[in-house]
N, C-alpha and C positions, 0 to 999 in steps of 0.2 A: 497174289496167289501163294498158297502155303508151300513150304520147302518140299514136303513129300509129294505134292502134286507136280511140282517142277521136275523132280527126279523121275516120276513115272513117265512124264512126257519125254524127257531126255532118253529114257531107256528104250523108247520106240524108234529112235533114229536108225538109219541104215548102218552107221558106224558102230553104234552100240550092239546091233544085231550081229554084225560080223565079228566083233570082239568076243561076243558070247559064244559064237560058233567055234572060233579058234580055241577058246578055253575048253569047250566040251570035246571037240574033235581031236585035240592034241594034248589034252590033260595039262593045260598051262594055267599058271596063276593069272589073275586079272591084270596085274601090272606088266607081266611079260607079254600077254596077248595084246594089250594096248600098244606096247612098244613095237611089237612085231607088225601090227596093223599100220601104225604111223609110218614105219620104215617102208613097207610095201606100197603104201599110198604115195609116198614121195617118189619111189622108183617108177610107179606107173605114170605119175605126172611128168617125170623127167623124160622117160623113154617112149611112152606111148601117147602122151598128150591126152590122157583121158579127161573127159568133161563130166562134171558132176551133174546128174539129171534130177536127183531126188530133191523135191521141194521147189522146183523151178516151174515157171509158166511162161507162155508167150503172150505178149501184150502189144497192141498197136499204139505207137507213140508218134508225136510230131517230129519230123526230120529236123535235125539241127540246122539244115540249110534254109529252112523256111523263114522268110523275113519277119521281123517284129511288127506287131500291129495288125497282122493279117488274121482274119477270122479262122478259127480252128478248122472248120469244114473246107476252107480254101487251101489249107496247108497240105503239103505232102506228108503222108504218114507211113511209117516203116515198122515191121515186126521186130521186137526186141525180146530177148530171153532174160527174164528177171528171176531172182532167187527170193522166194517168199519166206523160206525157212532154212536155217543153217545152224550148225552147232554154236556159232557165236551168239545166237539169240538167247541161249540159256544163260550166258554171262549177264546179258541185259535184263532178262526176266527175273533174275534173283534180286535185282534192284527194284523192279516194278514194271507194270504194264506201259507206263509212259516211256520209260527207258527202252523197252523192247520196240515200241512203235518208232521211236527216234532212230534206233539202230537200223531198222528196216528202211526208213526214209533215206538215210545216208547210203546204204548199200544199193538200193534200187535206182536212185537218181544217178549214182555213178556208173552202175551197170548200163543204164540207158545211154548215158553220155558216151561211154566207151564204144557203144554200137552205133553212134551217129544220130542219137535221138535225145529229146529232152522231155521229161515228165512235167506236167503242170500240177498245181496244188489240187485241182479237181481229180487228176489221175490218181494221186496219192490217197485222197479221201476215199475213192472207189476201191482201190487195191487193199487198203487197210481197214475198210469198213468204219471209217471215222468221219466226223463232221469236218467241213471246210475250215471252220474256226479253229478246231483242234490242230489240224495240219499246219495252218498258218502260225499258230502259237509255237508248235514244235520246231518249225523251220527257223523262226525268229530266235528261239532259244539256242538252237544249234549254232547258228551263225554268230551269235553273241559270244559263243565259246570258241570261235575261230574254226568251226568244223565246216568243211566244204560240202555244200548242198546244191548241186548244179541243176536247178529247175529252169524251165523255159523263161520265166520272168526275170530271174536273176542273171542268167547268162546273157540274155539279150540286152539287159539294162547296164550291167557293170563289168561284163567280161568273165574271163576264166579265173579259176582258183586252183589250189593245190589239192590233190586227192588225199583221202584219208590214209591210203597206203603209204604215200610219201611222208605224211605227217607222222605216222607210226615209226617208220625207219628213222626219221629225223629225231624223234624222241629217244630212240635207242642210242643213236650216235651222241645225243646230248647227255647221256648218262642215266636215263631212267631204266629201272629194272622191268622185266617182262610183267611182273605182277602190277607194278605201278602203271604201266601202259595199258594193261587190261582194264584197270579201273578208270583210267583217264580217257581211253578211246573206245570202250565198249566192245572190244574184240578179244577172242580167246587167245590164250598163250600159243596154241598151235598155229593160228592164223598169223600172229605176230612173227613167229619164227619163219613161217613161209614167206612173208613179205621181205624179211631180211635176207633170206636165201635168194629170192628173186633179184633183189638189189645187187647182191654179189655177182650173180650170173650176168646181169646187165653190164656191170662194171668190167668184168673179164672180157666179154665179147666186144665192148666198146674199145678196150685197149688192143684188141685184135683188129681194130679198124673196120669192124662191121658197121654198116649204116643202120638206121632205125628199122627200115623195112626188113633187112636180113635178120636183125635181132628179134623182130616180131615173129617172123616165120620160125625161128629157132626155139623161142620160148613161149609163144602163144600169148604174149602180153600186148596191150595196146601201145601204139606209137606214142600217144600222149604220156602214158605212164613211163615208158622207156626214157623219154626226154626228161621227165621230171627226175628220174633216178640219176641220169647222167648229170643234170644240173646240180642236184644235191651233192653228188660225189665231188664235182669240181669245186664246190664251195666249202668242203670240209678240209681242215688242216691235215696233211699227210701223217702227222704224228698222233692223230686222234686214236686213243687206246681202243675204243670200241670198233673203229674202222679196221685197225690192225687185227683185232680179234676175229672179226667177220672174215677178213681176207686170208687169215691163217688157217681157216677150216679147209679140209681137203676138198678139192674139186670133184664133184660127183662123177664127172665124165672121165677124168684123167687120174684121179686119186693122188694128185700132186698138190702140195700146199702153195699158196700165193703169199708174197710179202711185198711191202712197199719199200722202195729204196730211192731216195732223192726225188720223191714226188712221182715216180713211175711205178707201174705194176709189173712184177715179174712172175711168171708161172712156170 
């Protein structure tokens, strides 16, 4: 798709519409309106746990608890909320339709997984209006790049993997820039920052000795992701510069900075 076509599609998103209204209502420049929107979005997510509904759909998927080898019609099925369209898609679309399709495969399979369900290749073919052969090729290519794609066949055959959110935070801690991670993982810089912020929140609450269930209720993250973040943190050297940088940012709830000292977290 041509660049101007992508830009027209991007302009139709709810975020772009809100930024446009902020510009006109308050006579702001585009960059100031965008910054104001992102700040308010973060505050709403932090304090009101607002869920994004635009671009989402409800889909009936096979429960994760259904045994392998059982016919689909014999399996328990549960409704899951999947995000068909998000701002991250425009990052992928600038590369091409195949990259967009793969980004959606990664996102929707992990969303289903976090809600206790597993999508099949047939589900993905239906959701993305693609052939089964295309989906299988995309999944194979993603896994060859060490990208987590938790489909029913993969999870039941070889077990769990690490989510793309944890991979992205790990990339940042390893020294990659946001722009490098954007190209490497097919996610927007805004999403990358948000994953890093969630990682820091999990670490802080972990050091306050909250369990996974309490952290899940506080942050709205899945217990699987919380455990992955804790495990990642425990495996990072305390002197890691990127970790120090993340933990030195002010705590959104207390406005106090955090630092690492002798392997412990102080707030």
